C-alpha positions in Angstrom: -24.5 21.5 10.0 -23.8 22.4 13.6 -25.2 18.9 14.8 -22.7 17.5 12.3 -19.6 19.3 13.4 -20.6 18.3 17.1 -20.8 14.8 16.1 -17.1 15.1 14.6 -15.8 17.0 17.9 -17.5 13.8 19.9 -16.0 11.3 17.5 -12.6 12.9 17.9 -12.7 13.1 21.9 -12.9 9.7 21.8 -9.9 9.3 20.4 -7.8 8.7 16.9 -8.9 4.9 16.8 -12.5 5.6 17.3 -12.2 8.5 14.8 -10.9 6.3 12.4 -13.4 3.4 12.5 -16.1 5.8 12.4 -15.3 7.9 9.8 -14.6 4.9 7.8 -17.9 2.9 8.6 -19.9 6.3 7.9 -18.3 6.3 4.6 -18.5 2.5 4.0 -19.9 2.8 0.4 -17.5 5.5 -0.6 -14.8 3.3 0.7 -16.0 0.3 -1.3 -16.2 2.5 -4.3 -12.7 3.8 -3.7 -11.6 0.2 -3.6 -13.4 -1.0 -6.5 -12.2 1.8 -8.7 -8.5 1.5 -7.3 -8.5 -1.9 -9.0 -10.1 -0.9 -12.3 -8.3 2.3 -12.4 -5.1 0.4 -12.0 -5.4 -2.5 -14.3 -2.3 -1.2 -16.3 -0.3 -0.9 -13.2 -1.4 -4.6 -12.5 -0.3 -5.8 -15.8 3.0 -4.1 -15.0 3.2 -5.8 -11.4 2.4 -9.3 -12.8 5.5 -8.8 -15.3 7.6 -8.0 -12.5 6.6 -10.5 -10.4 7.0 -13.2 -13.3 10.7 -11.6 -13.2 11.1 -11.7 -9.8 9.2 -14.4 -8.0 12.0 -17.1 -9.4 14.7 -14.6 -8.3 13.4 -14.5 -4.6 10.9 -17.1 -3.9 13.5 -20.1 -3.6 15.3 -18.1 -0.8 11.9 -19.0 1.1 10.2 -21.8 -0.4 11.8 -24.9 -1.8 9.2 -25.3 -5.0 10.8 -28.7 -5.6 9.1 -30.1 -2.7 5.9 -29.6 -4.3 6.7 -31.9 -7.4 5.4 -35.4 -7.4 7.8 -37.7 -6.2 6.7 -40.7 -8.0 6.0 -39.2 -11.4 7.9 -36.3 -11.5 4.7 -33.7 -12.2 6.0 -30.3 -12.0 1.9 -29.4 -12.5 1.9 -28.5 -8.5 5.1 -26.2 -9.0 3.4 -24.4 -12.0 0.5 -23.9 -9.9 2.4 -22.5 -6.6 4.7 -20.1 -9.4 1.1 -18.9 -10.6 -0.1 -18.2 -7.2 3.1 -16.6 -5.7 3.1 -14.3 -9.2 -0.8 -13.1 -8.7 0.0 -12.6 -4.9 3.3 -10.4 -5.7 1.4 -8.6 -8.2 -1.1 -7.6 -5.8 0.8 -6.7 -3.2 3.0 -4.3 -5.6 -0.2 -3.0 -6.5 -2.2 -2.6 -3.3 1.1 -1.1 -1.6 1.1 1.5 -4.3 4.7 0.5 -5.0 3.3 0.3 -8.6 0.4 2.0 -9.2 -0.8 4.9 -11.5 0.2 8.0 -9.6 -2.3 10.9 -10.6 -5.2 8.6 -9.8 -3.8 7.7 -6.4 -3.5 11.3 -5.8 -7.4 11.3 -6.3 -7.9 8.4 -3.9 -5.5 10.1 -1.5 -7.7 13.3 -1.5 -10.9 11.0 -1.2 -9.0 9.6 1.9 -8.3 13.3 3.2 -11.9 14.4 2.9 -13.4 11.1 4.9 -11.2 11.9 7.5 -11.9 15.8 7.5 -15.7 15.5 6.7 -15.1 18.1 4.0 -16.9 16.1 1.2 -19.1 13.6 0.8 -18.8 12.8 -2.9 -16.1 10.2 -3.9 -15.8 12.0 -7.6 -15.7 15.2 -6.4 -13.0 14.5 -4.4 -11.3 12.3 -6.5 -11.6 14.6 -9.5 -9.9 17.5 -7.1 -7.0 14.9 -5.9 -6.3 14.1 -9.7 -6.5 17.7 -11.2 -4.3 19.5 -8.6 -1.5 16.9 -8.2 -1.4 14.6 -11.3 2.3 16.2 -12.2 3.3 15.3 -8.4 1.5 11.7 -8.5 3.2 11.1 -12.2 6.5 11.5 -10.6 6.0 9.6 -7.4 4.5 7.2 -9.6 7.9 6.9 -11.6 9.7 7.0 -8.6 8.2 3.7 -7.4 8.8 2.3 -10.7 12.3 2.6 -10.5 13.1 2.2 -6.6 10.9 -1.3 -6.3 12.6 -3.1 -9.0 16.3 -2.1 -7.5 15.1 -3.1 -4.1 13.7 -6.4 -5.3 17.0 -6.9 -7.2 19.3 -6.3 -4.3 17.2 -8.4 -2.0 17.0 -11.6 -4.1 20.7 -11.2 -5.1 22.0 -11.2 -1.4 19.4 -13.8 -0.5 20.6 -16.1 -3.3 24.0 -15.7 -1.9 23.1 -18.5 0.6 25.7 -16.7 3.3 24.9 -15.5 6.6 26.0 -11.8 5.5 24.2 -12.2 2.4 20.8 -13.3 4.3 21.2 -10.0 6.5 21.6 -7.7 3.6 18.8 -9.1 1.9 16.4 -8.8 4.5 17.6 -5.2 5.2 16.3 -4.6 1.9 13.1 -6.2 2.1 12.9 -3.8 5.3 13.6 -1.0 3.2 11.1 -2.1 0.7 8.5 -2.0 3.5 9.9 1.3 4.5 9.3 2.7 1.0 5.7 1.3 0.9 5.0 3.6 4.0 7.1 6.5 2.3 5.0 6.4 -0.8 1.9 6.2 1.0 3.1 9.5 3.1 4.0 10.9 -0.2 0.4 10.7 -1.8 -1.3 12.3 1.7 1.4 14.9 1.9 0.8 16.2 -1.9 -3.0 16.5 -1.4 -2.7 18.1 2.1 0.0 20.5 1.9 1.6 22.9 -0.8 5.3 21.6 -0.7 7.3 20.8 -3.5 7.9 17.0 -4.2 11.5 17.3 -2.8 10.4 18.3 0.4 7.2 16.2 0.4 9.7 12.9 0.2 11.8 14.8 2.9 9.3 15.0 5.4 7.7 11.6 4.5 11.2 10.1 5.3 11.7 12.2 8.4 8.0 10.8 9.4 9.9 7.2 9.5 12.3 8.6 12.3 10.6 11.0 14.5 7.5 8.4 15.0 9.6 5.3 14.3 7.6 2.9 16.8 4.4 4.2 15.4 5.6 3.7 11.7 6.8 0.1 12.7 3.1 -0.6 13.9 1.7 0.6 10.4 4.4 -1.2 8.7 3.1 -4.5 10.9 -0.5 -4.1 9.9 0.6 -3.4 6.3 2.5 -6.8 6.5 -0.7 -8.4 7.8 -3.3 -7.4 5.3 -1.1 -7.2 2.4 1.2 -10.1 2.8 0.0 -12.6 5.6 -3.8 -12.7 5.0 -3.6 -12.5 1.1 -0.7 -15.2 1.0 -2.9 -17.6 3.4 -5.8 -17.3 1.3 -4.1 -17.7 -2.1 -2.0 -20.5 -1.2 -4.8 -22.6 0.1 -5.9 -22.8 -3.5 -9.4 -23.6 -3.3 -12.5 -21.8 -4.8 -13.9 -20.9 -1.4 -10.7 -18.9 -0.2 -10.1 -17.7 -3.6 -13.7 -16.2 -3.5 -12.9 -14.6 -0.3 -9.9 -12.9 -1.8 -11.4 -11.5 -4.6 -14.4 -10.2 -2.6 -12.3 -8.6 0.2 -9.6 -7.2 -1.9 -12.2 -5.6 -4.6 -14.3 -4.1 -2.3 -13.1 -3.8 1.3 -9.4 -4.3 2.2 -7.4 -2.2 -0.1 -9.3 0.9 0.7 -9.5 0.4 4.4 -5.6 -0.1 4.6 -5.0 3.0 2.4 -7.4 4.7 4.7 -5.5 3.8 7.7 -2.2 4.9 6.3 -3.8 8.2 5.2 -5.2 8.7 8.4 -2.4 8.0 10.1 -0.2 10.6 8.0 -2.6 13.2 8.6 -2.2 13.1 12.3 1.3 13.2 11.5 1.1 16.1 9.1 -1.0 17.9 11.7 1.5 17.6 14.5 5.0 18.2 12.3 4.2 20.0 8.8 1.4 22.2 9.6 2.9 24.0 12.6 6.2 24.2 10.9 4.6 25.6 7.4 5.5 29.1 8.2 9.3 28.3 8.0 8.7 26.3 4.8 
């Protein structure tokens, strides 16, 4: 036991980046299990995400992509348009799910507990961590889930409305709502980590999550760019390539690897913020 403690201390002495990768790699099987069970347990949330995607993709996508340019200029065949629409819906649904904008909140609390225990080295059983997080935080998880399901469509509706105005001011306001959507992704992930790491009420949890955005703005911007890269850019490239190979790579990466590693990164990042800003003021709370 003392040997493990010395190893953990040595890793921490090498800095947070080394600590993140070493703790994640040492729990690779557990991380892959978390990824796979996240996808399985969130099948109802994925169905809801697909419904939202079907509604909002036609609303927002034309602002970025001229779908009719994919139509066959000779025959007028719109099969390519339908294929593009289908891929955009799948891409959007996965984005809503993996970002935790739309997910099963109590289950996500279980996953957040799992990531917290990996970071702290306090548990080596996926199911014991998951059960503890779910059992202790299901009410807050349910509330956070409902908040995500309400706020997300509002941001999507607002972004689509202003982008479709086709004016300079409309484009700017629409872009602001897209930025707010990514900020909300960070907030939601902060919230799930906070609820398994503190005894704060849900209102104070959200208050602290929003404060994190401002007190560590540059760091949060970097975290948002990582989310953008792994939840938007890479999936978009793989899916829009529309080949069996890239589709297979996408299914493997996002069924077993990518989601858990990004969520663990956000949990690890939030844990450092909690250690610095929340626990030091817990007596005041």
